[in-house]
C-alpha positions in Angstrom: 0.0 0.0 0.0 2.9 2.4 0.9 4.5 1.7 -2.5 1.3 2.5 -4.3 1.0 5.8 -2.4 4.6 6.7 -3.3 4.1 5.8 -6.9 1.0 7.9 -7.1 2.7 10.9 -5.4 5.6 10.6 -7.9 3.2 10.7 -10.9 1.3 13.7 -9.5 4.5 15.5 -8.7 6.0 14.8 -12.1 2.8 16.0 -13.8 3.0 19.2 -11.6 6.6 19.8 -12.6 5.8 19.4 -16.3 2.8 21.8 -16.0 4.9 24.4 -14.1 7.7 24.0 -16.6 5.5 24.6 -19.6 3.7 27.6 -18.0 6.8 29.4 -16.8 9.0 28.6 -19.8 8.0 31.8 -21.7 9.4 33.9 -18.8 12.7 35.5 -19.7 12.9 33.3 -22.8 14.7 34.2 -26.0 15.9 31.6 -28.5 18.7 29.7 -26.9 18.0 30.9 -23.4 15.3 29.6 -21.0 16.6 30.0 -17.4 13.3 28.7 -15.9 13.7 25.4 -17.7 17.0 24.8 -15.8 15.3 25.7 -12.5 12.8 22.9 -13.1 15.5 20.5 -14.3 17.6 20.9 -11.2 14.7 20.9 -8.8 13.3 17.7 -10.4 16.8 16.1 -10.3 17.2 16.8 -6.6 13.7 15.7 -5.7 13.3 12.6 -7.9 16.6 11.7 -9.5 18.1 11.7 -13.0 15.6 9.4 -14.8 12.5 11.3 -13.7 14.3 14.6 -14.4 15.1 13.4 -17.9 11.5 12.3 -18.4 10.2 15.7 -17.2 12.6 17.6 -19.5 11.5 15.5 -22.5 7.8 16.0 -21.8 8.2 19.7 -21.3 10.3 20.0 -24.5 7.8 18.0 -26.6 4.8 20.0 -25.4 6.6 23.3 -26.0 7.6 22.2 -29.5 4.0 21.0 -30.3 2.0 23.9 -28.9 4.4 26.9 -28.7 6.3 26.4 -32.0 9.6 26.2 -30.1 12.5 24.7 -32.2 14.3 21.5 -31.2 16.4 23.5 -28.8 13.6 22.8 -26.3 15.0 19.2 -26.2 18.7 19.6 -27.0 18.9 22.4 -24.5 17.3 20.5 -21.7 17.7 16.7 -21.7 21.4 16.4 -21.1 21.5 18.9 -18.3 18.4 17.4 -16.6 20.0 13.9 -16.6 23.5 14.9 -15.5 22.1 17.2 -12.8 20.6 14.2 -11.1 23.7 12.0 -11.7 26.0 14.7 -10.3 23.7 15.2 -7.3 23.7 11.5 -6.4 27.4 11.0 -7.2 28.2 13.8 -4.7 26.0 12.3 -2.0 23.5 15.1 -2.1 25.4 18.3 -2.8 23.0 20.8 -4.4 25.9 22.7 -6.0 26.9 19.6 -7.8 23.3 19.3 -9.3 23.8 22.9 -10.5 27.2 22.0 -12.1 25.6 18.9 -13.7 23.0 21.2 -15.4 25.6 23.7 -16.5 27.9 21.0 -18.0 25.1 19.0 -19.5 23.2 21.8 -21.1 25.9 24.6 -21.4 28.5 22.3 -23.0 27.0 19.1 -24.3 23.5 20.5 -25.1 24.9 23.5 -26.9 27.3 21.4 -29.0 24.5 18.9 -30.0 22.2 21.9 -30.8 24.5 23.0 -33.6 24.1 20.1 -36.1 20.4 19.8 -35.2 19.7 23.5 -36.0 22.2 23.8 -38.9 21.5 20.6 -40.8 18.0 19.5 -39.7 16.4 22.9 -39.4 18.5 24.6 -42.2 19.8 27.5 -40.1 22.7 29.3 -41.7 25.6 31.2 -40.1 26.0 28.9 -37.2 29.2 27.3 -35.8 29.8 24.6 -33.3 29.9 27.0 -30.3 27.1 29.3 -31.5 24.7 28.3 -28.7 27.3 27.8 -25.9 27.4 31.3 -24.5 23.6 31.6 -24.4 23.1 28.1 -22.9 25.8 28.6 -20.2 24.3 32.0 -19.3 20.8 30.5 -19.1 21.9 27.6 -17.0 23.8 29.9 -14.6 20.7 32.0 -14.1 18.4 29.0 -13.6 21.0 27.3 -11.5 21.3 30.2 -9.1 17.6 30.4 -8.6 17.4 26.6 -8.1 20.3 26.6 -5.6 18.7 29.4 -3.5 15.3 27.6 -3.6 16.6 24.2 -2.7 19.0 25.5 0.0 16.0 27.2 1.6 14.1 24.0 1.6 17.1 22.1 3.0 17.5 24.5 5.9 13.9 24.1 7.0 14.1 20.3 6.7 11.5 20.2 3.9 13.8 18.9 1.2 14.3 15.7 3.0 10.6 15.3 3.7 9.8 15.8 0.0 12.5 13.3 -1.0 11.2 10.8 1.5 7.6 11.2 0.3 8.7 10.7 -3.3 10.6 7.5 -2.4 14.0 9.1 -3.4 17.2 8.7 -1.5 17.6 11.3 1.2 21.0 12.8 1.5 20.0 16.0 3.2 21.7 16.3 6.6 19.4 19.1 7.8 16.4 16.8 7.4 18.2 14.0 9.2 19.2 16.3 12.1 15.7 17.5 12.5 14.2 14.0 12.3 16.8 12.8 14.8 16.0 15.7 17.1 12.3 14.9 16.9 13.0 11.2 17.6 15.2 12.1 20.6 12.6 14.5 22.0 10.0 11.7 21.6 12.2 9.2 23.4 12.9 11.7 26.2 9.2 12.3 26.6 8.5 8.6 26.7 11.2 8.2 29.4 9.7 10.9 31.5 6.3 9.3 31.3 7.8 5.9 32.3 
């Protein structure tokens, strides 16, 4: 029963992240830059892990391409960073800054280089070179990364990040959440001892 509850919560949370990503994506957006997408990628990576973040980025990209007329940059500029953000976060045992670096490297470097042949050869854009999108992608990931870092750090300090991760069935690395949970358990044990 608990597994079903977690699975349902994951699906609801994923749907919510996709919806938020689609709605806020036009904010501060110019072609090659969408800082809010990177905010969603990093947040989803930390909450749910690399595979869910990759799925979220793919769904947002496809919806934006279908209904908003966004070029394939919606995918090439999101999927690599989304996945590597989650991988870096887990590899670092839960360091939020590493999730940000994963997004910057995945999108700013890999995504920008992949975008060149896609836009030049598949979409027929002229006047591009291999590093045409790199400055824009890196700038966007830094902006989105800073926003995500501030948001996730604030959640971490209140202990809410660990609670969200636990509710979603993700691995909890957050020490602030553990300290708070440990303090609550110690208080409960102390209260029980007094009653005894």
